[in-house]
C-alpha positions as CSV (number, residue, x, y, z in Angstrom):
1,M,19.4,31.6,-48.2
2,H,18.1,28.2,-49.2
3,M,20.8,26.5,-47.5
4,K,20.2,28.2,-44.2
5,K,16.5,27.4,-44.4
6,L,17.5,23.8,-45.1
7,L,19.7,23.7,-42.1
8,I,17.0,25.1,-39.8
9,V,14.6,22.4,-41.0
10,L,17.1,19.6,-40.7
11,L,18.3,20.5,-37.2
12,P,15.5,19.1,-35.2
13,F,15.7,15.9,-37.2
14,L,19.4,15.5,-36.6
15,A,18.7,16.1,-32.8
16,L,16.1,13.4,-32.9
17,I,18.5,11.0,-34.5
18,V,21.3,11.6,-31.8
19,I,19.3,12.1,-28.7
20,P,17.4,8.7,-28.5
21,F,20.7,7.0,-28.0
22,V,21.5,9.0,-25.0
23,Q,20.4,7.9,-21.5
24,A,18.7,10.8,-19.8
25,A,16.6,9.3,-17.2
26,T,16.8,6.1,-15.0
27,I,14.4,4.6,-12.4
28,N,16.6,4.0,-9.4
29,V,13.8,3.0,-7.0
30,C,10.5,1.3,-7.6
31,T,8.7,-0.1,-4.6
32,F,5.2,-0.9,-3.3
33,D,3.8,0.6,-0.1
34,K,3.7,-2.9,1.5
35,D,4.9,-6.4,0.8
36,T,1.5,-8.3,0.5
37,Y,-1.8,-7.3,-0.8
38,N,-5.3,-8.8,-0.7
39,R,-8.1,-9.0,-3.2
40,G,-9.9,-5.7,-3.7
41,E,-7.2,-3.6,-1.8
42,T,-5.7,-0.4,-3.0
43,G,-2.0,0.6,-2.8
44,Y,0.6,2.7,-4.6
45,I,4.0,2.4,-6.3
46,T,6.8,4.8,-5.3
47,V,9.0,5.5,-8.2
48,I,12.3,7.6,-8.1
49,I,13.5,8.9,-11.4
50,Y,17.2,10.2,-11.6
51,N,18.4,12.6,-14.3
52,D,22.0,11.6,-15.2
53,K,22.5,14.0,-18.1
54,E,24.0,17.5,-18.1
55,A,20.7,19.1,-19.0
56,K,17.3,19.2,-17.5
57,I,14.7,16.6,-18.4
58,R,11.0,16.4,-17.9
59,V,8.7,13.5,-17.3
60,T,5.7,13.6,-19.5
61,E,4.0,10.2,-18.6
62,L,4.5,7.6,-15.9
63,T,2.4,4.4,-15.8
64,A,2.2,1.0,-14.2
65,T,0.7,-1.8,-16.3
66,I,-0.5,-5.0,-14.6
67,D,-1.5,-8.3,-16.3
68,Y,-4.4,-9.5,-14.1
69,Y,-5.2,-13.3,-14.1
70,Y,-8.6,-13.9,-12.9
71,D,-9.8,-17.1,-11.1
72,D,-11.3,-18.4,-14.4
73,G,-8.0,-18.0,-16.2
74,N,-8.9,-14.9,-18.3
75,I,-6.4,-12.2,-18.6
76,Y,-7.1,-8.5,-18.1
77,I,-4.6,-5.8,-18.6
78,Q,-5.0,-2.5,-16.7
79,K,-2.8,0.6,-16.8
80,F,-2.6,3.0,-13.9
81,Y,-1.2,6.6,-14.1
82,T,0.8,8.7,-11.6
83,D,-1.2,11.1,-9.5
84,A,1.5,13.7,-9.9
85,T,1.0,16.7,-12.2
86,L,2.9,16.2,-15.5
87,P,5.1,17.1,-17.1
88,S,7.5,17.4,-14.2
89,E,11.0,18.7,-14.7
90,I,14.0,17.2,-13.2
91,Q,17.3,19.2,-13.1
92,Q,20.5,17.6,-14.0
93,G,21.9,15.3,-11.3
94,N,18.7,15.4,-9.3
95,S,16.0,12.9,-8.6
96,S,12.3,13.2,-8.3
97,S,9.8,10.8,-6.5
98,F,6.4,9.9,-7.9
99,D,3.5,7.8,-6.7
100,I,1.2,5.5,-8.8
101,P,-1.9,4.5,-7.1
102,F,-3.6,1.2,-8.1
103,S,-6.5,-0.9,-7.1
104,L,-6.9,-4.8,-7.3
105,P,-10.0,-6.5,-8.5
106,T,-11.9,-8.6,-6.0
107,N,-11.5,-11.8,-8.1
108,I,-7.8,-11.5,-9.0
109,A,-6.0,-14.7,-8.9
110,S,-3.6,-15.0,-6.0
111,G,0.2,-15.3,-6.4
112,Y,3.1,-13.4,-8.1
113,T,2.7,-11.1,-10.9
114,D,5.1,-8.6,-12.6
115,V,4.1,-4.9,-12.9
116,H,5.5,-3.1,-15.9
117,V,6.4,0.5,-14.9
118,K,7.3,2.9,-17.6
119,A,8.3,6.6,-17.7
120,I,8.4,8.8,-20.8
121,S,10.9,11.7,-20.7
122,E,12.1,14.5,-22.8
123,L,15.5,16.3,-22.8
124,W,16.0,20.0,-23.1
125,N,18.3,21.0,-25.8
126,E,20.0,24.4,-25.4
127,E,20.9,25.0,-29.0
128,A,17.4,24.3,-30.3
129,N,15.8,25.8,-27.3
130,R,13.2,23.2,-27.2
131,W,12.3,19.7,-25.8
132,F,13.3,16.6,-27.7
133,W,12.2,12.9,-27.3
134,S,14.4,11.1,-24.8
135,N,14.6,7.5,-23.4
136,H,11.8,5.6,-21.8
137,P,13.2,4.1,-18.6
138,T,11.4,0.9,-17.3
139,Y,11.2,-1.2,-14.1
140,E,9.4,-4.4,-13.2
141,P,8.6,-5.0,-9.5
142,T,6.9,-8.0,-8.4
143,L,3.5,-7.8,-6.9
144,Y,2.2,-10.5,-4.5
145,I,-1.5,-11.2,-3.9
146,E,-2.3,-13.2,-0.9
147,S,-4.5,-16.2,-1.1
148,P,-8.1,-15.5,-0.1
149,Y,-8.2,-18.7,1.7
150,K,-5.3,-17.7,4.0
151,Q,-7.4,-14.4,4.6
152,Q,-10.4,-16.3,5.5
153,S,-8.4,-18.6,7.8
154,E,-7.0,-15.5,9.5
155,N,-10.4,-14.0,9.9
156,Y,-11.7,-17.3,11.4
157,Q,-8.7,-17.4,13.7
158,Q,-9.3,-13.9,14.8
159,Q,-13.0,-14.6,15.4
160,L,-12.0,-17.7,17.4
161,E,-9.6,-15.7,19.5
162,E,-12.2,-13.0,20.1
163,Q,-14.8,-15.8,21.1
164,L,-12.2,-17.4,23.3
165,T,-11.6,-14.0,25.0
166,I,-15.3,-13.4,25.5
167,N,-15.8,-16.9,27.0
168,K,-12.9,-16.4,29.2
169,N,-14.2,-13.0,30.5
170,T,-17.7,-14.5,31.0
171,T,-16.2,-17.5,33.0
172,N,-14.2,-15.0,35.1
173,M,-17.2,-12.9,35.7
174,M,-19.2,-16.0,36.7
175,Y,-16.4,-17.0,39.1
176,L,-16.4,-13.6,40.6
177,F,-20.1,-13.6,40.8
178,G,-20.0,-17.1,42.5
179,V,-17.4,-15.9,45.0
180,T,-19.2,-12.7,45.7
181,T,-22.4,-14.7,46.4
182,I,-20.6,-17.1,48.8
183,V,-19.0,-14.2,50.6
184,F,-22.4,-12.4,50.8
185,A,-24.1,-15.5,52.2
186,A,-21.3,-16.2,54.8
187,V,-21.5,-12.6,55.9
188,T,-25.4,-12.9,56.3
189,V,-25.1,-16.2,58.2
190,F,-22.5,-14.6,60.5
191,L,-24.6,-11.5,61.2
192,F,-27.5,-13.7,61.8
193,I,-25.7,-15.8,64.4
194,L,-24.2,-12.7,65.9
195,N,-27.6,-11.0,66.2
196,R,-29.1,-14.1,67.9
197,R,-26.3,-14.2,70.4
198,T,-26.7,-10.5,71.1
199,R,-30.3,-11.1,71.8
200,A,-29.6,-14.0,74.1
201,F,-27.3,-11.9,76.3
202,T,-29.5,-8.9,76.4
203,Q,-32.7,-10.8,77.5
204,P,-33.4,-10.2,81.3
205,I,-33.2,-13.2,83.8
206,A,-36.4,-14.2,85.2
């Protein structure tokens, strides 16, 4: 009886020793919703997790950690969490897609920075009829923050193009107004001359 109780107690610990060395989940895809971001923008990371084991798994946590470098050189680390409802089960041989929304500070330094994406998963054990700790797949996509000077330059360029378009439209309107005025004046002169000639023909001969 004591031996049976001892085996029941030791079974979960034996499973914990074996299972951590088994790969149960892998991150196959980890991409941003666009290639370039500006300061203060929001976005999201799409993560696809694949279950390569012969038992179902569940994702209990999915995060993205970004090391921010500010303009003054200070470092700030922020962690973002998936907006999906967890835990989320993935059947054997299947994949599931998750999104991790994030937002960038307005004074973040421009350039490239690595994002540490990490998933925590658990593997279902039929014999024990319970979930056990499994592996923690990771991925590190590279985030690119555009220089604010380029953004300002693009804004100035856009404003310049808009101003040039306005000036061009104004010039065209002035030309049109000038042509219309000339035509109107010519028609007025023509009608005036025609009217005088008509009067000259219609006057009675004394």
